[in-house]
C-alpha positions as a Markdown table, in Angstrom:
| # | Residue | x | y | z |
|---|---|---|---|---|
| 1 | Unk | -79.4 | -39.6 | -4.8 |
| 2 | Unk | -78.8 | -38.0 | -1.4 |
| 3 | Unk | -78.8 | -34.3 | -1.9 |
| 4 | Unk | -78.0 | -33.4 | 1.7 |
| 5 | Unk | -74.3 | -33.2 | 1.0 |
| 6 | Unk | -74.8 | -30.9 | -1.9 |
| 7 | Unk | -77.1 | -28.6 | 0.1 |
| 8 | Unk | -74.6 | -28.5 | 2.9 |
| 9 | Unk | -71.7 | -27.7 | 0.5 |
| 10 | Unk | -73.7 | -24.9 | -1.2 |
| 11 | Unk | -75.1 | -23.3 | 1.9 |
| 12 | Unk | -71.9 | -21.4 | 2.6 |
| 13 | Unk | -71.9 | -19.5 | -0.7 |
| 14 | Unk | -72.2 | -15.8 | -0.4 |
| 15 | Unk | -72.7 | -12.9 | -2.9 |
| 16 | Unk | -69.1 | -11.7 | -2.3 |
| 17 | Unk | -67.8 | -15.2 | -2.9 |
| 18 | Unk | -69.8 | -15.5 | -6.2 |
| 19 | Unk | -68.5 | -12.1 | -7.4 |
| 20 | Unk | -64.9 | -13.0 | -6.5 |
| 21 | Unk | -65.2 | -16.3 | -8.3 |
| 22 | Unk | -66.8 | -14.6 | -11.3 |
| 23 | Unk | -64.0 | -12.1 | -11.6 |
| 24 | Unk | -61.4 | -14.8 | -11.4 |
| 25 | Unk | -63.1 | -16.9 | -14.1 |
| 26 | Unk | -63.4 | -13.8 | -16.3 |
| 27 | Unk | -59.7 | -13.0 | -15.8 |
| 28 | Unk | -58.7 | -16.5 | -16.6 |
| 29 | Unk | -60.9 | -16.5 | -19.7 |
| 30 | Unk | -59.3 | -13.2 | -20.9 |
| 31 | Unk | -55.8 | -14.6 | -20.3 |
| 32 | Unk | -56.6 | -17.8 | -22.3 |
| 33 | Unk | -58.0 | -15.6 | -25.1 |
| 34 | Unk | -54.9 | -13.5 | -25.3 |
| 35 | Unk | -52.7 | -16.6 | -25.3 |
| 36 | Unk | -54.7 | -18.2 | -28.1 |
| 37 | Unk | -54.6 | -15.1 | -30.2 |
| 38 | Unk | -51.1 | -13.7 | -29.6 |
| 39 | Unk | -48.9 | -16.8 | -29.4 |
| 40 | Unk | -49.8 | -18.1 | -32.9 |
| 41 | Unk | -49.1 | -14.6 | -34.3 |
| 42 | Unk | -45.7 | -14.6 | -32.7 |
| 43 | Unk | -45.1 | -18.3 | -33.8 |
| 44 | Unk | -45.9 | -17.4 | -37.4 |
| 45 | Unk | -43.0 | -15.0 | -37.4 |
| 46 | Unk | -40.6 | -17.8 | -36.5 |
| 47 | Unk | -39.6 | -21.0 | -38.3 |
| 48 | Unk | -38.3 | -24.4 | -37.5 |
| 49 | Unk | -38.5 | -25.9 | -34.0 |
| 50 | Unk | -39.0 | -22.6 | -32.1 |
| 51 | Unk | -42.3 | -22.1 | -34.0 |
| 52 | Unk | -43.5 | -25.7 | -33.2 |
| 53 | Unk | -42.5 | -25.4 | -29.5 |
| 54 | Unk | -44.3 | -22.1 | -29.2 |
| 55 | Unk | -47.5 | -23.4 | -30.8 |
| 56 | Unk | -47.4 | -26.6 | -28.7 |
| 57 | Unk | -47.3 | -24.4 | -25.5 |
| 58 | Unk | -50.7 | -22.9 | -26.2 |
| 59 | Unk | -52.9 | -25.9 | -25.1 |
| 60 | Unk | -50.6 | -26.7 | -22.2 |
| 61 | Unk | -50.8 | -23.1 | -20.9 |
| 62 | Unk | -54.6 | -23.2 | -21.3 |
| 63 | Unk | -54.9 | -26.4 | -19.4 |
| 64 | Unk | -52.7 | -25.1 | -16.6 |
| 65 | Unk | -54.8 | -21.9 | -16.3 |
| 66 | Unk | -58.0 | -23.9 | -16.2 |
| 67 | Unk | -56.7 | -26.2 | -13.5 |
| 68 | Unk | -55.4 | -23.3 | -11.5 |
| 69 | Unk | -58.7 | -21.4 | -11.8 |
| 70 | Unk | -60.6 | -24.5 | -10.6 |
| 71 | Unk | -58.3 | -24.9 | -7.6 |
| 72 | Unk | -58.8 | -21.2 | -6.7 |
| 73 | Unk | -62.5 | -20.9 | -7.4 |
| 74 | Unk | -63.8 | -24.0 | -5.6 |
| 75 | Unk | -62.6 | -23.1 | -2.1 |
| 76 | Unk | -64.2 | -19.6 | -2.6 |
| 77 | Unk | -67.6 | -21.2 | -3.1 |
| 78 | Unk | -67.5 | -24.4 | -1.1 |
| 79 | Unk | -66.0 | -25.1 | 2.3 |
| 80 | Unk | -63.0 | -27.4 | 1.3 |
| 81 | Unk | -63.9 | -30.5 | 3.3 |
| 82 | Unk | -63.7 | -34.0 | 1.9 |
| 83 | Unk | -67.5 | -34.6 | 2.1 |
| 84 | Unk | -68.3 | -31.3 | 0.3 |
| 85 | Unk | -65.8 | -32.0 | -2.5 |
| 86 | Unk | -67.2 | -35.5 | -3.1 |
| 87 | Unk | -70.8 | -34.2 | -3.1 |
| 88 | Unk | -70.2 | -31.3 | -5.5 |
| 89 | Unk | -67.9 | -33.0 | -8.0 |
| 90 | Unk | -70.0 | -36.2 | -7.9 |
| 91 | Unk | -73.1 | -34.1 | -8.8 |
| 92 | Unk | -71.3 | -32.2 | -11.6 |
| 93 | Unk | -69.9 | -35.4 | -13.0 |
| 94 | Unk | -73.2 | -37.1 | -13.0 |
| 95 | Unk | -74.9 | -34.2 | -14.7 |
| 96 | Unk | -72.2 | -33.9 | -17.4 |
| 97 | Unk | -72.3 | -37.6 | -18.0 |
| 98 | Unk | -76.0 | -37.6 | -18.9 |
| 99 | Unk | -76.4 | -34.2 | -20.5 |
| 100 | Unk | -73.2 | -34.0 | -22.5 |
| 101 | Unk | -72.2 | -37.5 | -23.2 |
| 102 | Unk | -70.5 | -36.9 | -26.6 |
| 103 | Unk | -69.1 | -33.6 | -25.4 |
| 104 | Unk | -67.6 | -35.2 | -22.3 |
| 105 | Unk | -66.1 | -38.0 | -24.4 |
| 106 | Unk | -64.3 | -35.5 | -26.6 |
| 107 | Unk | -63.3 | -33.4 | -23.5 |
| 108 | Unk | -61.7 | -36.4 | -21.8 |
| 109 | Unk | -60.0 | -37.3 | -25.1 |
| 110 | Unk | -58.7 | -33.8 | -25.3 |
| 111 | Unk | -57.2 | -33.9 | -21.8 |
| 112 | Unk | -55.5 | -37.2 | -22.5 |
| 113 | Unk | -54.3 | -35.8 | -25.8 |
| 114 | Unk | -52.5 | -32.9 | -24.0 |
| 115 | Unk | -50.7 | -35.6 | -22.0 |
| 116 | Unk | -49.9 | -38.1 | -24.7 |
| 117 | Unk | -49.5 | -35.6 | -27.5 |
| 118 | Unk | -50.2 | -37.9 | -30.5 |
| 119 | Unk | -50.6 | -34.6 | -32.5 |
| 120 | Unk | -49.6 | -31.1 | -31.6 |
| 121 | Unk | -49.8 | -27.6 | -33.1 |
| 122 | Unk | -47.6 | -27.5 | -36.2 |
| 123 | Unk | -48.1 | -31.1 | -37.0 |
| 124 | Unk | -49.4 | -32.0 | -40.5 |
| 125 | Unk | -52.0 | -34.7 | -40.2 |
| 126 | Unk | -54.5 | -36.5 | -42.4 |
| 127 | Unk | -57.7 | -37.8 | -41.0 |
| 128 | Unk | -60.9 | -38.9 | -42.7 |
| 129 | Unk | -59.7 | -37.5 | -46.1 |
| 130 | Unk | -58.7 | -34.1 | -44.6 |
| 131 | Unk | -55.1 | -33.1 | -44.7 |
| 132 | Unk | -53.7 | -30.0 | -43.0 |
| 133 | Unk | -51.7 | -28.3 | -40.3 |
| 134 | Unk | -52.9 | -28.5 | -36.7 |
| 135 | Unk | -53.2 | -24.8 | -35.7 |
| 136 | Unk | -54.7 | -25.1 | -32.3 |
| 137 | Unk | -55.8 | -27.8 | -29.8 |
| 138 | Unk | -58.8 | -27.1 | -27.6 |
| 139 | Unk | -60.1 | -29.2 | -24.7 |
| 140 | Unk | -62.7 | -30.7 | -27.1 |
| 141 | Unk | -61.7 | -30.1 | -30.7 |
| 142 | Unk | -58.7 | -29.6 | -33.0 |
| 143 | Unk | -58.5 | -26.8 | -35.5 |
| 144 | Unk | -56.8 | -27.9 | -38.7 |
| 145 | Unk | -56.0 | -25.6 | -41.6 |
| 146 | Unk | -55.9 | -27.4 | -45.0 |
| 147 | Unk | -53.7 | -26.6 | -48.0 |
| 148 | Unk | -56.6 | -24.6 | -49.4 |
| 149 | Unk | -56.7 | -22.5 | -46.3 |
| 150 | Unk | -59.9 | -24.0 | -45.0 |
| 151 | Unk | -60.4 | -24.5 | -41.3 |
| 152 | Unk | -61.6 | -28.0 | -40.3 |
| 153 | Unk | -62.8 | -28.5 | -36.7 |
| 154 | Unk | -62.4 | -32.1 | -35.6 |
| 155 | Unk | -63.5 | -33.4 | -32.2 |
| 156 | Unk | -60.8 | -35.3 | -30.3 |
| 157 | Unk | -63.2 | -38.3 | -30.1 |
| 158 | Unk | -63.3 | -38.5 | -33.9 |
| 159 | Unk | -59.5 | -38.5 | -34.1 |
| 160 | Unk | -59.3 | -41.3 | -31.5 |
| 161 | Unk | -61.6 | -43.5 | -33.5 |
| 162 | Unk | -60.1 | -42.8 | -36.9 |
| 163 | Unk | -56.9 | -43.7 | -38.7 |
| 164 | Unk | -54.6 | -40.7 | -38.5 |
| 165 | Unk | -51.4 | -40.1 | -40.4 |
| 166 | Unk | -48.9 | -37.6 | -38.9 |
| 167 | Unk | -46.4 | -36.2 | -41.4 |
| 168 | Unk | -43.8 | -34.6 | -39.1 |
| 169 | Unk | -44.8 | -35.8 | -35.6 |
| 170 | Unk | -43.7 | -32.8 | -33.6 |
| 171 | Unk | -40.6 | -32.0 | -35.7 |
| 172 | Unk | -40.0 | -29.6 | -38.6 |
| 173 | Unk | -39.1 | -32.4 | -40.9 |
| 174 | Unk | -41.8 | -33.2 | -43.5 |
| 175 | Unk | -41.0 | -35.5 | -46.4 |
| 176 | Unk | -42.6 | -34.5 | -49.7 |
| 177 | Unk | -42.9 | -36.6 | -52.8 |
| 178 | Unk | -43.1 | -35.4 | -56.5 |
| 179 | Unk | -44.0 | -38.0 | -59.1 |
| 180 | Unk | -43.5 | -38.2 | -62.8 |
| 181 | Unk | -44.4 | -40.9 | -65.3 |
| 182 | Unk | -42.2 | -41.2 | -68.4 |
| 183 | Unk | -41.7 | -43.4 | -71.4 |
| 184 | Unk | -39.8 | -46.6 | -70.5 |
| 185 | Unk | -37.3 | -46.2 | -73.4 |
| 186 | Unk | -34.5 | -44.3 | -71.6 |
| 187 | Unk | -31.4 | -44.7 | -69.5 |
| 188 | Unk | -32.7 | -45.3 | -66.0 |
| 189 | Unk | -29.4 | -44.7 | -64.2 |
| 190 | Unk | -28.9 | -41.4 | -65.9 |
| 191 | Unk | -32.4 | -40.2 | -65.1 |
| 192 | Unk | -32.0 | -41.2 | -61.5 |
| 193 | Unk | -28.8 | -39.1 | -61.2 |
| 194 | Unk | -30.4 | -36.2 | -63.0 |
| 195 | Unk | -33.5 | -36.2 | -60.8 |
| 196 | Unk | -31.4 | -36.4 | -57.7 |
| 197 | Unk | -29.3 | -33.5 | -58.8 |
| 198 | Unk | -32.5 | -31.5 | -59.6 |
| 199 | Unk | -33.6 | -32.0 | -56.0 |
| 200 | Unk | -30.3 | -30.5 | -54.6 |
| 201 | Unk | -30.6 | -27.5 | -57.0 |
| 202 | Unk | -34.0 | -26.5 | -55.6 |
| 203 | Unk | -33.7 | -23.5 | -53.3 |
| 204 | Unk | -36.5 | -25.0 | -51.1 |
| 205 | Unk | -34.7 | -28.3 | -50.4 |
| 206 | Unk | -33.3 | -29.0 | -46.9 |
| 207 | Unk | -30.1 | -30.5 | -48.2 |
| 208 | Unk | -28.8 | -31.9 | -44.9 |
| 209 | Unk | -31.8 | -34.3 | -44.8 |
| 210 | Unk | -32.0 | -37.5 | -46.9 |
| 211 | Unk | -32.8 | -37.1 | -50.6 |
| 212 | Unk | -34.0 | -40.2 | -52.5 |
| 213 | Unk | -35.2 | -40.9 | -56.0 |
| 214 | Unk | -37.0 | -44.2 | -56.6 |
| 215 | Unk | -38.2 | -45.8 | -59.8 |
| 216 | Unk | -40.8 | -48.5 | -60.5 |
| 217 | Unk | -42.2 | -50.1 | -63.6 |
| 218 | Unk | -45.9 | -49.5 | -64.2 |
| 219 | Unk | -48.2 | -50.7 | -67.0 |
| 220 | Unk | -48.1 | -47.2 | -68.6 |
| 221 | Unk | -44.4 | -46.6 | -68.1 |
| 222 | Unk | -41.8 | -45.8 | -65.5 |
| 223 | Unk | -42.8 | -44.0 | -62.3 |
| 224 | Unk | -40.2 | -41.8 | -60.7 |
| 225 | Unk | -40.7 | -40.5 | -57.1 |
| 226 | Unk | -38.5 | -37.6 | -56.0 |
| 227 | Unk | -38.4 | -37.6 | -52.1 |
| 228 | Unk | -37.0 | -34.8 | -50.1 |
| 229 | Unk | -37.6 | -32.4 | -47.2 |
| 230 | Unk | -38.5 | -28.7 | -47.7 |
| 231 | Unk | -36.9 | -26.1 | -45.6 |
| 232 | Unk | -40.3 | -25.2 | -44.1 |
| 233 | Unk | -43.2 | -27.7 | -43.9 |
| 234 | Unk | -45.5 | -24.9 | -44.8 |
| 235 | Unk | -43.7 | -24.6 | -48.2 |
| 236 | Unk | -44.6 | -28.2 | -49.2 |
| 237 | Unk | -46.9 | -27.2 | -52.1 |
| 238 | Unk | -44.4 | -24.8 | -53.9 |
| 239 | Unk | -41.7 | -27.3 | -53.1 |
| 240 | Unk | -43.4 | -30.2 | -54.8 |
| 241 | Unk | -44.3 | -27.9 | -57.7 |
| 242 | Unk | -40.7 | -26.9 | -58.0 |
| 243 | Unk | -39.5 | -30.5 | -58.0 |
| 244 | Unk | -42.1 | -31.5 | -60.6 |
| 245 | Unk | -41.2 | -28.6 | -62.9 |
| 246 | Unk | -37.5 | -29.5 | -62.7 |
| 247 | Unk | -38.2 | -33.1 | -63.4 |
| 248 | Unk | -40.3 | -32.2 | -66.4 |
| 249 | Unk | -37.6 | -29.9 | -67.7 |
| 250 | Unk | -35.0 | -32.7 | -67.5 |
| 251 | Unk | -37.3 | -35.0 | -69.4 |
| 252 | Unk | -37.7 | -32.4 | -72.1 |
| 253 | Unk | -33.9 | -31.8 | -72.3 |
| 254 | Unk | -33.3 | -35.6 | -72.5 |
| 255 | Unk | -36.0 | -36.1 | -75.1 |
| 256 | Unk | -37.9 | -38.6 | -72.9 |
| 257 | Unk | -41.7 | -38.3 | -73.4 |
| 258 | Unk | -43.8 | -37.8 | -70.3 |
| 259 | Unk | -46.9 | -39.8 | -69.6 |
| 260 | Unk | -49.2 | -37.3 | -68.0 |
| 261 | Unk | -52.2 | -39.5 | -67.1 |
| 262 | Unk | -51.1 | -43.1 | -66.7 |
| 263 | Unk | -54.3 | -44.2 | -65.0 |
| 264 | Unk | -56.2 | -43.6 | -68.2 |
| 265 | Unk | -54.0 | -46.1 | -70.1 |
| 266 | Unk | -54.0 | -48.8 | -67.5 |
């Protein structure tokens, strides 16, 4: 590899230029740090779409700051001629390609993710058996918080090569399902109506979204699925618990026995 172009590009670097570039990088890093810390705190005080939009702005703002910093720093260190730019970026790209192959793959995937946005902060996703809310998107990884409040860090490259399910896809609408198995000897139409009414009586139900109750015959009995949307996606666990408790109470009032563990009887 011809290094004459690189030597020529770096020959004009001075101590003052290095200090100015360093100060600019430190300022940009501090600004990114503040955005990553303060914006999620503000977003957690909001609900609905404003919260999702505010969370989604974090990776975009970070990417803009990084790009702007590069645009400002490079001319400080290197004379901005075409030959110098080609030499410097070519050398950096070659070094990164060999030294950080996996890192570079996830980095490129992260940049493309910020453009295509298959997942964004506030989305509830499931990948490789892990389910949780995307809390932040870095240039290389995604931080996901599970229902048990555990943080799972997933490289973008893993998400690209895995089957991923997105529960709300950038909206604040997340369908939840509560299931009950009951004895088959009962009035199906009546139970469907009672379960549907139970969903509407829950204070956590987003009533202007579709509400559905389905039933299917299984070996052990009848399986009812109560499908609805919680007011807040983050309330999905207490919402499903509330629907399940209401369904169980209806079965008790109607004298219809529950089948708690149908898979043991199949």
